[in-house]
DOGUKE-759672 format. One record per residue: x, y, z of N, C-alpha, C in turn. Coordinates in Angstrom, 2 decimals, decimal comma. Atoms other than C-alpha are relative to their C-alpha. Last residue first. Example, Ala and Ser with C-alpha at 12.3 -4.5 7.8 and 13.67 -1.06 7.14 Angstrom:
2
    n_c1    n_c2    n_c3   ca_c1   ca_c2   ca_c3    c_c1    c_c2    c_c3
   -0,82   -1,19   -0,06   13,67   -1,06    7,14   -0,77    1,09    0,73
    0,89   -1,19    0,00   12,30   -4,50    7,80    0,90    1,20    0,00
***
This chain:
263
    n_c1    n_c2    n_c3   ca_c1   ca_c2   ca_c3    c_c1    c_c2    c_c3
    0,28    0,40    1,39  -25,16  -18,40  -30,18    0,32    1,11   -0,96
    0,77   -0,93    0,82  -23,58  -17,72  -26,80   -0,16   -0,53   -1,42
    0,83    0,73    0,97  -22,43  -20,72  -24,80   -0,86    0,88   -0,85
    1,39   -0,03   -0,45  -21,18  -18,79  -21,73   -0,96   -0,67   -1,00
    0,12    0,68   -1,29  -17,54  -19,75  -22,33   -1,46   -0,12    0,43
   -0,19    1,43    0,25  -17,79  -18,77  -26,01   -0,19   -0,81    1,28
    1,17    0,45    0,73  -19,26  -15,41  -25,09    0,09   -1,50   -0,33
    1,11    0,13   -0,95  -16,56  -14,94  -22,47   -1,25   -0,54   -0,70
   -0,28    1,14   -0,88  -13,74  -15,66  -24,94   -1,15   -0,23    0,97
    0,20    1,22    0,78  -15,28  -13,34  -27,54    0,23   -1,24    0,86
    1,44    0,22    0,19  -15,58  -10,60  -24,95   -0,28   -1,27   -0,79
    0,62    0,39   -1,27  -11,97  -10,94  -23,84   -1,48   -0,29   -0,16
   -0,43    1,36   -0,37  -10,62  -10,93  -27,41   -0,68   -0,47    1,28
    0,59    0,92    0,98  -12,62   -7,89  -28,49    0,32   -1,44    0,38
    1,39    0,21   -0,41  -11,65   -6,14  -25,24   -0,74   -0,91   -0,99
    0,02    0,67   -1,30   -7,96   -6,60  -25,98   -1,42   -0,32    0,44
   -0,14    1,44    0,19   -8,36   -5,78  -29,68   -0,06   -0,77    1,32
   -0,66    0,43   -1,24   -9,70   -2,29  -29,05    0,07   -1,53    0,00
   -1,23    0,75    0,22  -10,36   -1,25  -32,64    0,74   -0,40    1,26
   -1,14   -0,86   -0,34  -12,88    1,51  -31,92    1,33   -0,73   -0,14
    0,09   -1,29    0,69  -15,74   -0,20  -33,75    1,20    0,88    0,26
   -0,42    0,20    1,39  -14,65   -3,66  -32,59   -0,01    1,32   -0,76
   -1,46    0,16    0,00  -14,86   -2,53  -28,96    0,54   -0,20   -1,41
   -0,61   -1,32   -0,19  -18,40   -1,23  -29,53    1,52   -0,08   -0,02
    0,30   -0,84    1,17  -19,58   -4,53  -31,01    0,67    1,37    0,12
   -0,80    0,48    1,13  -17,84   -6,58  -28,33   -0,20    0,89   -1,22
   -1,37   -0,43   -0,27  -19,38   -4,51  -25,51    0,91   -0,38   -1,16
   -0,03   -1,45    0,22  -22,83   -5,00  -27,06    1,41    0,55    0,24
    0,13   -0,24    1,43  -22,24   -8,73  -27,35    0,04    1,49   -0,32
   -1,29    0,32    0,62  -20,93   -8,88  -23,77   -0,06    0,24   -1,51
   -0,93   -1,09   -0,30  -24,03   -7,09  -22,46    1,34   -0,23   -0,68
    0,47   -1,21    0,69  -26,38   -9,52  -24,21    0,96    1,17    0,21
   -0,30    0,15    1,43  -24,35  -12,52  -23,06   -0,40    1,25   -0,77
   -1,46   -0,11    0,11  -24,46  -11,37  -19,43    0,41   -0,08   -1,46
   -0,29   -1,44    0,01  -28,22  -10,81  -19,80    1,51    0,25   -0,05
    0,60   -0,61    1,19  -28,68  -14,45  -20,84    0,32    1,49   -0,08
   -0,80    0,23    1,20  -26,22  -15,80  -18,26   -0,56    0,72   -1,22
    0,91   -0,49    1,03  -27,80  -14,30  -15,16    0,69   -0,06   -1,36
    0,76    1,11    0,57  -26,01  -16,41  -12,54   -0,98    0,40   -1,07
    1,28    0,08   -0,69  -24,90  -13,45  -10,43   -0,88   -1,12   -0,56
   -0,30    0,41   -1,37  -21,31  -13,98  -11,58   -1,27   -0,16    0,81
   -0,42    1,41    0,04  -22,53  -13,85  -15,18    0,27   -0,52    1,41
    1,20    0,80    0,26  -24,42  -10,61  -14,51    0,35   -1,49   -0,02
    0,80   -0,02   -1,23  -21,29   -9,12  -12,92   -1,28   -0,83   -0,19
   -0,67    0,85   -0,99  -19,11  -10,19  -15,84   -0,80   -0,07    1,30
    0,12    1,41    0,40  -21,52   -8,78  -18,43    0,61   -0,93    1,04
    1,39    0,41   -0,19  -21,83   -5,48  -16,58   -0,18   -1,47   -0,35
    0,17    0,28   -1,42  -18,04   -5,29  -16,42   -1,44   -0,40    0,32
   -0,80    1,20   -0,30  -17,81   -5,61  -20,19   -0,17   -0,38    1,47
    0,82    1,15    0,39  -20,62   -3,10  -20,60    0,72   -1,31    0,26
    1,06    0,10   -1,00  -18,58   -0,58  -18,64   -0,91   -1,19   -0,31
   -0,60    0,55   -1,22  -15,52   -1,26  -20,79   -1,02   -0,12    1,13
   -0,23    1,44    0,11  -17,52   -0,90  -24,01    0,59   -0,59    1,27
   -1,44    0,25   -0,03  -18,89    2,49  -23,03    0,26   -1,50    0,01
   -0,48    1,19   -0,72  -22,44    3,47  -23,96    1,50   -0,20   -0,15
   -1,40    0,07    0,44  -23,20    7,08  -25,03    0,66   -1,19    0,71
   -0,12   -0,85    1,19  -26,97    7,53  -24,84    1,42   -0,02   -0,56
    0,51    0,71    1,19  -27,22    4,52  -22,53    0,06    0,85   -1,27
   -0,92   -0,29    1,12  -24,91    6,15  -19,96   -0,51   -0,61   -1,31
   -0,33   -1,43    0,01  -27,37    6,46  -17,04    0,91    0,38   -1,16
    1,20   -0,75    0,34  -28,86    3,03  -17,79    0,31    1,49   -0,11
    0,24    0,21    1,42  -25,39    1,48  -17,79   -1,23    0,78   -0,46
   -1,05   -0,70    0,75  -24,57    2,99  -14,40   -0,22   -0,12   -1,50
    0,29   -1,44   -0,08  -27,91    1,88  -12,97    1,03    0,80   -0,80
    1,13   -0,26    0,90  -27,30   -1,66  -14,24   -0,40    1,47    0,02
   -0,54   -0,05    1,35  -23,87   -1,59  -12,59   -1,12    0,23   -1,01
   -0,78   -1,21    0,25  -25,41   -0,61   -9,26    0,50    0,07   -1,45
    0,89   -1,17   -0,03  -28,15   -3,24   -9,21    0,76    1,27   -0,37
    0,83    0,05    1,20  -25,72   -5,97  -10,26   -0,92    1,21   -0,09
   -0,86   -0,39    1,12  -23,21   -5,00   -7,58   -0,80    0,05   -1,30
   -0,15   -1,45   -0,13  -25,99   -5,20   -5,00    0,87    0,54   -1,14
    1,28   -0,58    0,42  -26,83   -8,67   -6,30    0,00    1,52    0,14
    0,02   -0,10    1,46  -23,15   -9,62   -6,13   -1,32    0,57   -0,49
    1,37    0,29    0,43  -22,94   -8,82   -2,41   -0,14    0,20   -1,52
    1,07   -0,44   -0,89  -19,16   -8,83   -1,85   -1,36   -0,30   -0,63
    0,91    1,10   -0,34  -16,52  -10,87   -3,62   -1,02    0,41    1,06
   -0,21    0,35   -1,40  -13,93   -8,05   -3,52   -0,93   -1,11    0,48
   -1,40    0,37   -0,20  -13,71   -7,83   -7,31    0,24   -0,50    1,42
   -0,31    1,23    0,75  -17,47   -7,86   -7,79    1,40   -0,50    0,32
    0,75    1,09   -0,63  -18,13   -5,35   -5,00    0,27   -1,32   -0,72
   -0,67    0,34   -1,26  -15,36   -3,12   -6,35   -0,71   -1,17    0,67
   -1,23    0,74    0,33  -16,79   -3,29   -9,85    0,74   -0,38    1,27
    0,36    1,34    0,48  -20,23   -2,31   -8,58    1,23   -0,84   -0,29
    0,47    0,78   -1,15  -18,92    0,62   -6,54   -0,33   -1,43   -0,41
   -1,16    0,31   -0,85  -16,91    1,92   -9,50   -0,40   -0,86    1,20
   -0,89    0,96    0,68  -19,92    1,68  -11,82    1,16   -0,42    0,88
    0,69    1,29    0,02  -22,37    3,36   -9,44    0,91   -1,09   -0,61
    0,06    0,48   -1,38  -19,87    6,16   -8,79   -0,69   -1,36    0,07
   -1,34    0,48   -0,37  -19,10    6,57  -12,49    0,02   -0,57    1,41
   -0,25    1,30    0,62  -22,79    6,78  -13,33    1,34   -0,58    0,39
    0,07   -0,02    1,46  -23,42    9,59  -10,86    0,33   -1,39   -0,55
   -1,11    0,58    0,75  -24,23    9,23   -7,17   -0,21    0,08   -1,51
    0,56    0,25    1,32  -26,73   11,66   -5,64    1,11   -0,55   -0,89
    0,29   -1,20    0,79  -25,99   11,68   -1,92   -0,70   -0,34   -1,30
    0,94   -0,83   -0,76  -26,10    8,86    0,63   -0,42    1,24   -0,78
    1,36    0,49    0,25  -24,53    6,54   -1,95   -1,06    0,77    0,80
    0,45   -0,40    1,34  -21,37    8,63   -1,91   -1,44   -0,39   -0,23
    0,16   -1,46    0,03  -20,89    8,32    1,87   -0,56    0,46   -1,35
    1,14   -0,37   -0,85  -21,51    4,57    1,96   -0,28    1,50   -0,08
    1,23    0,39    0,69  -19,18    4,04   -1,00   -1,22    0,41    0,81
    0,19   -0,90    1,14  -16,41    6,05    0,66   -1,29   -0,32   -0,74
    0,40   -1,30   -0,55  -16,76    4,19    3,96   -0,29    0,99   -1,11
    1,37    0,14   -0,46  -16,69    0,88    2,09   -0,52    1,31    0,60
    0,90    0,03    1,14  -13,60    1,95    0,18   -1,45   -0,07    0,46
    0,06   -1,32    0,63  -11,71    3,02    3,28   -1,00    0,03   -1,15
    0,60   -0,96   -0,94  -12,51   -0,11    5,29   -0,18    1,36   -0,66
    1,43    0,30   -0,10  -11,77   -2,36    2,31   -0,72    1,00    0,90
    0,75   -0,42    1,19   -8,47   -0,65    1,58   -1,50   -0,23    0,16
    1,43    0,08   -0,33   -7,06   -0,89    5,10   -0,92    0,38   -1,15
    0,57   -1,35   -0,02   -3,47   -1,75    4,06   -1,52   -0,11    0,16
    1,41   -0,03    0,39   -1,59   -4,96    4,88   -0,53    1,42    0,14
    0,82   -0,94   -0,76    2,18   -5,35    5,01   -1,41    0,01   -0,59
    1,40   -0,18    0,38    4,60   -8,09    3,96   -0,67    1,07    0,88
    0,83   -0,31   -1,18    8,35   -7,53    4,53   -1,44    0,22   -0,45
    1,20   -0,80    0,20   10,40   -9,23    1,81   -0,80    0,17    1,27
    0,93    0,16   -1,13   13,95  -10,55    1,74   -1,18    0,92   -0,24
    1,27   -0,72    0,03   16,11  -11,16   -1,33   -0,74   -0,29    1,29
    1,03    0,15   -1,04   19,78  -12,11   -1,19   -1,23    0,83   -0,33
    0,89    1,04    0,52   22,38  -12,72   -3,93   -1,15   -0,28    0,97
   -0,83    1,18    0,17   24,26   -9,40   -3,44   -0,91   -1,10   -0,59
   -1,40   -0,37    0,15   21,49   -6,99   -2,58    0,82   -1,28    0,01
   -0,88    0,87    0,78   17,71   -7,05   -2,66    1,41    0,57   -0,01
   -1,37   -0,50   -0,11   15,09   -5,67   -0,26    0,93   -1,01   -0,68
   -1,09    0,90    0,34   11,39   -6,16   -1,02    1,34    0,69    0,11
   -1,21   -0,79    0,19    8,61   -4,28    0,76    1,14   -0,97   -0,23
   -1,22    0,49   -0,62    5,60   -6,52    0,21    1,12    0,98   -0,30
   -1,22   -0,22    0,76    2,06   -5,39   -0,52    1,17   -0,60    0,76
   -1,31    0,43   -0,50   -1,47   -6,08    0,59    1,13    0,43   -0,92
   -0,10   -0,01   -1,46   -5,12   -5,02    0,41    1,40   -0,26    0,54
    0,72   -1,14   -0,56   -5,87   -4,12   -3,21    0,27    0,17    1,48
    1,43    0,22    0,14   -3,12   -6,50   -4,29   -0,70    1,25    0,51
    1,02   -1,00   -0,32    0,60   -5,99   -4,88   -1,41   -0,53   -0,23
    1,21    0,79   -0,33    3,04   -8,89   -4,76   -1,17    0,90    0,38
    0,35    1,22    0,72    6,09   -6,56   -4,72   -1,36   -0,55    0,42
    1,30    0,33   -0,58    7,25   -3,08   -3,80   -0,59   -1,12   -0,84
    1,12    0,16    0,90   10,96   -2,89   -4,51   -1,30   -0,08    0,80
    1,27    0,23   -0,68   14,21   -1,86   -2,84   -1,11   -0,06   -1,04
    1,24   -0,33    0,71   17,65   -2,23   -4,40   -1,21   -0,31    0,88
    1,10    0,22   -0,94   21,23   -2,29   -3,10   -1,30    0,56   -0,58
    0,38   -1,18   -0,78   23,45   -2,13   -6,19   -1,20   -0,32    0,87
   -1,15   -0,84   -0,32   25,33   -5,09   -7,70   -0,37    1,13    0,97
    0,46   -1,37    0,22   22,48   -7,59   -7,59    1,10    0,94    0,47
   -0,32   -1,01   -0,99   23,90  -11,08   -7,92   -0,48    1,37   -0,44
   -0,96   -0,98    0,51   22,32  -13,96   -9,79    0,28    1,01    1,10
   -0,96    0,68    0,88   20,47  -17,17   -8,93    1,03    0,93   -0,62
    0,25   -0,25    1,41   18,78  -15,48   -5,95    1,07   -0,67   -0,86
   -1,22   -0,13    0,79   18,74  -16,81   -2,41   -0,36    0,14   -1,47
    0,13    0,74    1,25   15,56  -16,14   -0,46    1,25    0,26   -0,83
   -0,89   -0,38    1,10   16,13  -15,15    3,15   -0,28   -0,89   -1,21
   -0,94    0,98    0,52   13,11  -15,77    5,38    0,85    0,59   -1,12
    0,31    0,48    1,35   11,41  -12,96    7,23    1,13   -0,89   -0,50
   -1,09    0,86    0,43   11,22  -12,00   10,91   -0,37   -0,62   -1,34
    0,40    1,28    0,57    8,94   -9,08   11,67    1,23   -0,76   -0,46
   -1,15    0,82    0,33    9,21   -5,99   13,84   -0,50   -1,33   -0,54
    0,35    1,31    0,57    6,80   -3,13   14,36    1,29   -0,73   -0,34
    1,46    0,05    0,08    6,76    0,18   16,28   -0,48   -1,32   -0,62
    0,27    0,99    1,05   10,36   -0,10   17,45   -1,51   -0,20   -0,06
    0,27   -0,69    1,26   10,71    3,14   19,44   -0,20   -0,95   -1,18
    1,36   -0,54   -0,07   10,37    1,36   22,78   -0,38    0,73   -1,29
    0,94    1,03    0,43   13,45   -0,69   21,89   -1,43    0,51    0,01
    1,11   -0,03   -0,95   15,56    2,46   22,13   -1,06   -0,98   -0,48
    1,19    0,69    0,49   18,95    2,06   20,45   -1,06   -0,03    1,09
    0,48    0,93   -1,01   21,44    4,67   21,60   -1,31   -0,61   -0,49
   -1,10    0,14   -0,96   23,54    6,49   19,05   -0,37   -0,96    1,11
    0,02   -0,99   -1,09   20,84    5,81   16,45    1,15   -0,24    0,97
    0,62    0,49   -1,23   21,93    3,72   13,44   -0,04    1,09    1,06
   -0,36    1,38   -0,33   22,62    5,47   10,15   -0,74   -0,44    1,25
   -0,93    0,27    1,11   22,37    9,24   10,18    0,55   -1,41    0,26
   -1,39    0,35   -0,29   19,31    9,52   12,39    0,83   -0,10   -1,28
   -0,90   -1,11    0,32   16,12   11,43   11,65    1,46   -0,29    0,32
   -0,52    0,20    1,35   13,68    8,51   11,44    1,01    1,07   -0,42
   -0,94   -1,11    0,19   12,80    8,09   15,11    0,70   -0,20   -1,34
    0,74   -1,26    0,06    9,73    5,81   15,06    0,88    1,22   -0,19
   -0,45   -0,77   -1,16   11,67    2,68   14,13   -0,58    1,39   -0,08
    0,35   -1,40    0,23   10,29    0,05   11,76    0,20    0,76    1,29
    0,59   -0,80   -1,06   12,11   -3,26   12,09   -0,33    1,41   -0,49
    0,23   -1,32    0,60   13,01   -6,05    9,69   -0,81    0,81    1,00
    1,00   -0,78   -0,72   14,56   -9,13   11,33   -0,10    1,36   -0,69
   -0,27   -1,37   -0,44   16,32  -11,21    8,74   -1,12    0,45    0,92
    1,15   -0,88   -0,21   16,46  -14,94    8,04    0,47    1,38    0,44
    1,23    0,63    0,48   18,77  -17,69    6,79   -1,24    0,86    0,20
   -0,20    0,80    1,21   22,25  -16,12    6,95   -1,32   -0,52   -0,55
   -0,67    1,26   -0,34   21,35  -13,35    9,34    0,04   -0,85   -1,26
   -0,16    1,13    0,91   20,48   -9,72    8,68    0,68   -1,20    0,68
   -1,04    0,79   -0,64   19,22   -7,39   11,42    0,18   -1,26   -0,85
    0,03    1,45    0,17   17,26   -4,69    9,66    1,12   -0,64    0,82
   -1,22    0,67   -0,45   16,33   -1,09   10,23   -0,16   -1,50   -0,18
   -0,03    1,45    0,22   13,73    0,89    8,29    1,37   -0,52    0,44
   -1,28    0,52    0,48   13,17    4,38    9,69   -0,11   -1,51   -0,15
   -0,80    0,84   -0,89    9,54    5,39    9,99    1,33   -0,34   -0,66
   -1,31    0,33    0,57    7,23    8,02    8,51    0,85   -0,73    1,03
   -1,16   -0,81   -0,37    3,53    8,32    9,28    1,27   -0,51   -0,66
   -0,49   -0,77    1,14    0,18    6,53    9,28    1,16    0,88    0,46
    0,72   -1,22    0,36   -0,10    4,39   12,40    0,61    0,65   -1,24
   -0,98   -1,08    0,13    1,30    0,86   12,50   -0,74    1,24   -0,50
    0,49   -1,18    0,70   -1,03   -1,87   13,78    1,06    1,08    0,01
   -0,15   -1,30   -0,66    0,89   -4,99   14,77   -0,56    1,11   -0,87
    1,28   -0,25   -0,68   -0,22   -8,51   13,84   -0,01    1,38    0,66
    0,20    1,11   -0,93    2,50   -8,96   11,26   -1,37    0,16    0,61
   -1,20    0,79    0,28    2,70   -5,51    9,79    0,04   -1,11    1,03
   -0,26    1,10   -0,92   -0,65   -3,74    9,61    1,22   -0,76   -0,47
   -0,22    1,29    0,65   -1,14   -0,34    8,00    0,20   -1,05    1,09
   -0,45    1,07   -0,88   -2,52    3,05    9,06    0,19   -1,27   -0,82
    1,06    0,50   -0,88   -2,84    5,45    6,18    0,64   -0,95    1,01
    1,01   -1,06   -0,09   -0,45    7,63    4,15   -1,20   -0,40    0,86
    1,33    0,51    0,32    2,45    5,29    4,86   -1,01    1,12    0,17
    1,13   -0,83   -0,39    6,04    6,58    4,77   -1,29   -0,63   -0,48
    1,23    0,41    0,67    9,18    4,45    4,68   -1,15    0,81    0,58
    1,28   -0,39   -0,58   12,58    5,92    5,48   -1,16   -0,56   -0,83
    0,98    0,43    0,97   16,11    4,59    4,96   -1,37    0,21    0,63
    0,94    1,10   -0,13   17,97    6,60    7,52   -0,72   -0,31   -1,31
    1,09   -0,24   -0,95   20,77    8,86    6,40   -0,95   -1,19    0,02
    0,24   -1,40   -0,36   23,91    7,50    4,67   -1,14    0,15    1,01
   -1,15   -0,84   -0,32   23,71    4,00    3,25   -0,49    1,38    0,44
   -0,34   -0,92    1,07   21,28    1,12    2,88    1,24    0,77    0,39
    0,78    0,40    1,17   19,53   -0,84    5,55    0,18    0,99   -1,14
    0,78   -1,17    0,40   20,91    0,93    8,66   -0,86   -0,26   -1,22
   -0,54   -0,68    1,19   22,04   -2,47    9,90   -0,92    1,14   -0,38
    0,95   -0,91    0,64   21,44   -3,94   13,35    0,68    0,80   -1,10
   -0,11   -1,38   -0,48   23,84   -6,79   14,11   -0,95    0,91   -0,78
    0,40   -0,14   -1,39   23,30  -10,55   13,89    0,10    1,39    0,57
    1,19    0,71   -0,45   25,26  -11,09   10,69   -0,27    0,33    1,47
   -0,16    1,19   -0,86   27,76   -8,43    9,76   -1,35   -0,66    0,32
    1,17   -0,07   -0,87   27,15   -6,11    6,77    0,01   -1,24    0,88
    0,25   -1,45   -0,07   30,57   -5,67    5,15   -1,21    0,29    0,90
   -1,31   -0,67    0,03   31,24   -9,33    6,09   -0,21    1,52    0,12
   -0,95    0,79   -0,77   28,36  -11,72    6,81    1,38    0,60    0,02
    0,63    0,53   -1,20   26,33  -10,13    4,06    0,90   -1,03    0,68
    0,91   -0,86   -0,75   28,29   -7,97    1,65   -0,46   -0,65    1,30
    0,98    0,93   -0,53   31,40   -9,50    0,12   -0,88    0,78    0,95
   -0,02    0,39   -1,41   33,08   -6,66   -1,71   -1,00   -1,12    0,28
   -0,94    1,09   -0,24   33,85   -6,31   -5,42    0,02   -0,52    1,42
   -1,37   -0,42    0,33   32,22   -2,91   -5,73    1,02   -1,07    0,38
   -0,91    1,03   -0,52   29,05   -4,14   -3,99    1,46    0,38   -0,21
   -0,29    1,08    0,94   27,05   -0,95   -4,54    1,03   -0,96    0,58
   -1,40    0,40    0,17   25,44    1,44   -2,05    0,13   -1,14   -1,01
   -0,24    1,30    0,61   21,92    2,77   -2,68    1,51   -0,28   -0,18
   -1,23   -0,13    0,78   20,54    5,57   -0,51    0,51   -1,38   -0,37
   -1,19    0,73   -0,45   16,93    5,42    0,64    1,20    0,30   -0,90
   -1,14   -0,86    0,32   13,50    7,02    0,53    1,25   -0,67    0,54
   -1,27    0,40   -0,60   10,49    4,69    0,40    1,09    0,93   -0,49
   -1,20   -0,61    0,56    6,98    6,00   -0,22    1,22   -0,50    0,76
   -1,18    0,47   -0,73    3,66    4,21    0,30    1,23    0,55   -0,71
   -1,24   -0,41    0,65    0,38    5,85   -0,71    1,18   -0,44    0,88
   -1,08   -0,48   -0,86   -2,62    3,87    0,56    1,23    0,37   -0,84
    0,17   -1,46   -0,09   -5,82    3,52   -1,48    1,10    0,64    0,84
    1,40   -0,28   -0,30   -5,08   -0,04   -2,65   -0,24    1,50   -0,05
    0,46    1,34   -0,36   -1,31    0,00   -2,61   -1,44    0,14    0,47
    1,37    0,01   -0,50   -0,06    3,10   -4,46   -0,38   -1,45    0,26
    0,93    1,04    0,42    3,72    3,01   -4,80   -1,37    0,22    0,64
    1,38   -0,27   -0,39    6,54    5,52   -4,62   -0,93   -1,06   -0,57
    0,88    0,99    0,61   10,28    4,82   -4,61   -1,41    0,25    0,51
    1,34   -0,02   -0,58   12,75    7,62   -3,91   -0,89   -0,94   -0,80
    1,12    0,41    0,83   16,47    7,17   -4,56   -1,30    0,12    0,78
    1,30   -0,03   -0,68   19,71    8,64   -3,25   -1,11   -0,38   -0,97
    1,00   -0,98    0,44   23,00    7,65   -4,85   -1,34   -0,18    0,69
    1,24    0,75   -0,24   25,57    5,72   -2,81   -1,17    0,91   -0,34
   -0,33    1,43    0,00   29,00    6,87   -4,01   -1,22   -0,89    0,19
    0,00    0,59   -1,34   27,46   10,26   -4,83    0,37   -1,47   -0,10
    1,03    1,01   -0,25   28,46   11,76   -8,19    0,13   -0,60    1,40
   -0,55    1,33    0,23   30,55   14,93   -8,08   -1,08   -1,03    0,31
    1,00    1,04    0,16   29,75   18,62   -8,26    0,68   -1,32   -0,31
   -0,35    1,09    0,91   32,18   21,19   -6,89   -1,13   -1,03   -0,04
***
């Protein structure tokens, strides 16, 4: 017999920098019940969802609080209170709900986070990945009128720098020079190195120039204080973007040219 599950299973996947993060969990609903402080008691460890363990998987090592957490899969347990929650990652992720005997040695990371009250109620328990940057994310948990978030940090810079170093030892193509330059610009690294790389990328694609690459060249030159060459690149990017009808790049280039005092 087939019938819908009272707490349907869900999988949430998110790329954070270069780290793949996956959450697997079951989603109970309020169904007229009071949740926190009643169905889910304050001060007691909660399975954080329904049925089998809620599991989070990181493809790389991450940092939670000041604790390094190795790549792998962990159960997510919480201890809700009225004003704050403890969120814990537990190395044994094969339980159905809470383990029969809690082993503090299996808590690989624990953080206390503030409860944020929402102006509306969320009927079904919901997880999100929020506030994403190249280096950080937040695991958000929402139910009833409560939101809590567990920040985590991923080693994007370490991974990217190792990748750039390895690629540059060989024979990098235009895409490699371009990607490395854009990363250096975005991460506020050596802007002169970024300039050298982006110019190489543009030189290698001069027979078939790309408006998005020229746009980044203009921004890198501007950041390096080379306004004249930034304007030249932006004008070329604008011309190519107009030809293909990319209104977004047309608008961005026009705004930059005005900002830089182009004639």
